N, C-alpha and C positions, 0 to 999 in steps of 0.2 A: 694381308692387304684388305681383305673383305671385312674382317672384324673391325679394323681401324676405320673403314669407311662407314660402317654402320654406326659406330660410336660418334664419328664426326657428324653424320647426318642428324642423329638425335640431338646433338649439341647445338646444331644450327637451326633446327626447326623453330625455336622461339624467335630467332632473328628473322627467318622467312615469314613467320606468322605476323610479326610486328610490322614488317614492311607491307604486308597485305592489308593490315588494319588501317594503315595510313592512306587509304583511299584507292588502292589498286583493286582491280576487278579480279575475281577468283580465276577467271580463264586467261588473264594476261600473264606473260612470263615474268618470273622473279629470279634475278641473278644474284648470286653471292660468291665472292672470290676471297679466299684466305690463303696465306702462305705459312706452312708449318715445316720447320726444319729444311728450308730450301725448296720444298715441293709446293707447287701451286695447285690448289683444289678449286674447281669451278663447279658450283652447284646451281642447277636451274630447275625451277618448278613451274609447270604449266599443264593445265587440263588434267589435274590429278596424277601427273607423272613427274617423278623426280629423277633428274639426270646428273651424274657426277663424273667429272673428267679430272684426271690426275696427270700433271706434267712433271717431267723429270728435271734434273739439274746437271750442269756441266761438271767437269773434274774440279773446277775452282769453286763450285758451290753456287754458281749463278743459275737462275731459273731459265730453262729453254722453253720459250712459248710454243714452239712447234713440235717439241718432243713429247708427244702424248704417250704415256706408258700404260694407262688403264682407263676404261670407261665402263660405267654401269648405269642401267636404267631400271627404275623400280616403278611399278604401278600395282593396281589392285589384282591384276590377273597373272602377271608373270614378272620374272626378273631376268635381265639380259646382261651378260658381262663379256668384255673383250679386253685382251691384253696385247700390248704392242712392244716390239723390241727394235731399237735403232742402234746402228753403230756409227758414231760420229767420227770424222777424221781426227786423228791425233788424240782421241779420247781413250783413256785407259778403261778397259772393259772389266766389269766385275764378273767373277765366276763363283759358282757355289758348288760344293761337293754334293754329289747325289746321295740321297738316303738309301738308294738301292745298290750301293757299292758291294760287290761280291768278293769276299775273301776266299782265296784258294783253299785254305785249311789243310789239315793233315789227311793222309790217305794210307790205305793198305792195298797192295797190288799183287797180282799173280799173273805170270805169263809163261809162254813156251819159248825155249831158247834155241839158238842156232850158232854155228861157227861158220864164218864166211871167208871168202878169199879177199873181200874188200868191204867197202861201205854198202849196206843194204841187207837184203834177206835172200840172197841167191844161193847160199850154201857154199861148201868148200869141197874141192876135189881131193883134198888130202885126208878127209875123215868122213866116215859114214855114221851119222848119228841116228839114234832112235828118237824121233822128234816128239813122240807122245810121252816119253819118259825123260825128256830134257826140259827143265823148268827153272823158274826163279820165283822167289817171294821176297817182298820188302815191305817195310813200314816206316812212315815218317816219324822220326823222333821229335823234330821241331820243324816249324814252317812259318815263314814271315813273308807277307806281301806288302810291297810299297807302291802306293798309287802314284802314277806319274802323269795323269791328266786330271782335269777338273770335273770330269763327268763320271768317273768310276769305271771307265771301259778298259783302260790300259794300266798295266802294273808290272812290276818286277818281283819275282818270287825267289827266295832262297831258303835253305834249311839244311837239315842233316837227316839222311835216310840210312837205315841198316837193312841188310838183306843177305840172301843166300842164293847161290847159283849151282846148278848141277847139269853136266853134259853127259848123257849116257851113250856109249859106243855100241854099235851093232857087233854081233858075233863075239869072237874071243880076242878082240883088240883092246889094248891098254896103252896109256901114256907112260913111257919109261924114260929115264934120263941115264944115258951112258956117256962117259967121258965128258960130262958137263954139257951134253947136247940132248935136248928133249925131242923125242920122236914117238910115233905111233907104231907099236909092234904087235904082231900076231903071235899068240902063244896059247897052245891047247890047254895049258894048265889053268888059264884064267877064263872067267866068264863074267858077263855083266860089268865090264869095265866102265869107269866113269871118272871125269875130272870135276872137282868141286872146289868152291872157295866162298868165303864170306867177304862182305864189302861194306864200306861206308861211302855214301855218295853225298856230294854237296852241290845240288842243282842250282843253276842260275838261269832262269827262264823269263821270257817276255810273254805276257798274257793279255789276250783280248777277251772281254767278257760282256755279256748283255743278257737280256731276258727275251725268250721266245716261248711263252707259256711257262717254261721252267728255266733254270740257270743254264746258259750255254757259255762255254769257255774253251778257247783254243790256246794251247800252251806249246811253246817251242823254245829250245835253248840247248845248253851244254851241261854235262854232268861230270865233273872230275870224280874219279872213282879210286878209292884206296882198297886194295885187295890184301887179304891176309888168310892164313890157314888154307893155303893152296895144297891140295892133295890129289893123288891118283889112287883110286880104289878099285878093287875087283874081288870077285868071289873065287875062293879056292876050296874045292870040295864042299861047296854049298855055304861056306862061311866067308863073310866079308873081311878083307884085309887091306891095309894101306900099303900100296906098292911103291909109292914115292911121294916126296913132299917138295915144296918150293918149285921145282921143275923149271927154273929160269923164267918164271912168269914175271912180267912187269908189275912192280908193286903199285904203280899208279897208271891209270888209263883215263881216257876222256870219251864220253858217249855223247852222241847227238840224240835228242829226243823230241818227238812231236806227239801231242796228246790232245784229245777232244773230250770234253766233259759236258754231259747234259744231266742236270739235276745232281744227284749224288753218285752217278755211275760214269765211268770214262773208259776209253780205249786208248792204247798207246803203242807206238813203235819206237824202239830204242836200238841204236847201232853204234858200235865203237868206231872211233876214227883213229885210234891207235892200236897197235898190235897187242895181242894177249901175251906173247912171249918176246923176250929180248931179241934184238937183231942177231941173226946167225947162230942163235942158241935154241931155236925151235921153229916149227912150221909157222908160216905167215897166216895167222888166223885172227879174225875180228869178231868178237862175241856180239850177238844181237838177240833181241827178244820182241815178242808181240803178245799183248795181254790186256787184262782188264783191271780197272782201279775202282775202289770204293772210297768215297770221301766222307768225312764226318766233321 
């Protein structure tokens, strides 16, 4: 807008000068009005000051005399600019995509895991975990964000994530499957028992994002999770062995996730809303995790 007005002003200076040469005094005002592409430009010059006003147009292309969208005043000492925005009844409003749109991007994350009796991070009465040795790691293989507003604040994100989870049990407890029923058993022959599995996740999240010094983004949504290579492991005489596999684990689960990102670093809370094991084939447990994310 500013560059257009400068060019227009330079183009109209000869017209203004000609009008002054025809007998006007240098201190008396000189008005010039032109219409370009449906916009009305009113140029006034008086007392070595140049004032330019720009008026908008309706949806039908008609000039609105009272809808001033821009005004600039130029003199030898300073330049003043003002912009105006009006919403007319029944008028279709134009929107513009923000140049500061933030894409969520890919990420790698690490967190500590927990097994709960339900949604949340309260833990489970059925199992005693070593929290410092129970963890997950994941990396985004693909990620896509679709902007759903006109200003770059709201978006939908999906993609594919691969990762690994491990739950370390305290003492000589292990996950075992007997008669097609999975349970936690204590056995002095075992130590450092753990349950582990790999996963693919397909998150579908809603994102709000803006800038407060750096990028701030709040992410919330659901993550369908495909589990595979589920195994129960433990050490026997100091060597790790696979005690059981499959263990009646649900091959598909769903997590709820909330994440806050600032700059390239984020924190997240993830909790399953579906059970880890099939109904009546294992203890009622809901995996959860709390951790950190690095975006790139």
